[in-house]
C-alpha positions in Angstrom: -97.8 71.2 -38.2 -95.5 71.2 -41.2 -95.0 75.0 -40.8 -93.7 74.5 -37.3 -91.5 71.6 -38.4 -90.0 73.7 -41.2 -89.6 76.7 -38.9 -87.6 74.5 -36.5 -85.3 73.3 -39.3 -87.3 70.4 -40.6 -87.0 66.7 -40.1 -83.3 65.7 -40.3 -84.3 62.1 -41.5 -86.5 63.4 -44.2 -85.4 63.0 -47.9 -84.4 66.1 -49.8 -87.1 68.1 -51.5 -87.9 67.7 -55.2 -85.9 69.8 -57.7 -87.2 73.2 -58.8 -88.4 71.8 -62.1 -90.5 69.2 -60.2 -91.8 71.9 -57.9 -93.0 74.0 -60.8 -95.0 71.0 -62.1 -96.7 70.7 -58.8 -97.7 74.4 -59.0 -100.5 73.5 -61.3 -102.6 76.2 -62.8 -101.3 79.1 -60.7 -97.6 78.1 -61.3 -98.2 78.0 -65.1 -100.0 81.3 -64.9 -96.9 83.1 -63.5 -94.9 81.7 -66.4 -97.4 83.0 -68.9 -97.4 86.5 -67.3 -93.6 86.5 -67.4 -93.6 85.5 -71.1 -96.2 88.1 -71.9 -94.1 90.8 -70.2 -91.1 89.8 -72.2 -89.3 87.3 -70.0 -88.6 83.6 -70.2 -86.7 81.3 -72.5 -88.3 82.5 -75.7 -87.2 86.1 -75.2 -83.7 84.9 -74.4 -83.5 83.7 -78.0 -84.2 87.2 -79.2 -81.2 88.8 -77.5 -78.3 90.2 -79.5 -74.7 89.4 -78.7 -74.1 92.4 -76.4 -77.1 91.2 -74.3 -75.7 87.7 -74.3 -72.3 89.2 -73.2 -74.0 90.9 -70.3 -75.6 87.6 -69.3 -72.2 85.8 -69.6 -70.5 88.3 -67.3 -73.4 88.1 -64.8 -73.3 84.3 -64.8 -69.5 83.6 -64.9 -67.9 86.5 -63.1 -70.6 88.0 -60.8 -72.0 84.6 -59.7 -75.7 85.5 -60.4 -76.6 82.0 -61.6 -77.9 80.8 -64.9 -79.1 83.5 -67.2 -81.1 81.4 -69.7 -84.6 81.9 -68.2 -84.7 85.4 -66.8 -87.7 87.3 -65.7 -89.0 90.2 -67.7 -87.6 92.6 -65.1 -84.1 91.0 -65.3 -84.1 91.2 -69.1 -85.2 94.8 -69.0 -82.3 95.5 -66.6 -79.9 93.7 -68.9 -81.2 95.7 -71.9 -80.5 98.9 -70.0 -76.9 97.7 -69.2 -76.3 96.8 -72.9 -77.7 100.2 -74.1 -75.3 101.9 -71.6 -72.4 99.9 -73.0 -73.4 100.9 -76.6 -73.6 104.6 -75.6 -70.2 104.6 -73.9 -68.6 102.7 -76.8 -70.0 105.3 -79.2 -68.9 108.3 -77.1 -65.4 106.8 -76.8 -64.8 105.6 -80.4 -67.2 107.8 -82.3 -68.8 104.8 -84.0 -71.5 102.3 -83.2 -70.8 98.8 -81.9 -70.8 96.6 -85.0 -73.5 94.4 -83.5 -77.0 95.5 -84.3 -79.3 96.0 -81.3 -82.3 93.7 -81.7 -85.7 95.2 -80.9 -87.2 94.1 -77.6 -90.5 92.4 -78.2 -93.2 91.6 -75.7 -94.6 88.1 -75.6 
């Protein structure tokens, strides 16, 4: 019955749903399992700490100028995409200036 109610637009008198952090807690075992897989693949908050400043710059542009939302807990796929973008920036910088960007590229680690 809830499926039909939600499909029709929900109950207008109903209180707003719980925040996303509260919904994650309700996920129980399977919700936590997804987070563990994401972390093992190289995503999540812990791997955000391992980013160099070029990667952080890519995240900043995505968040502030492209409106892609917070970039502090990205999936492994998103982080791999960002790493490809930062590698491209490094390559273009080197081909233009003849020298490397003075920011060392941190090694991407899984889990």
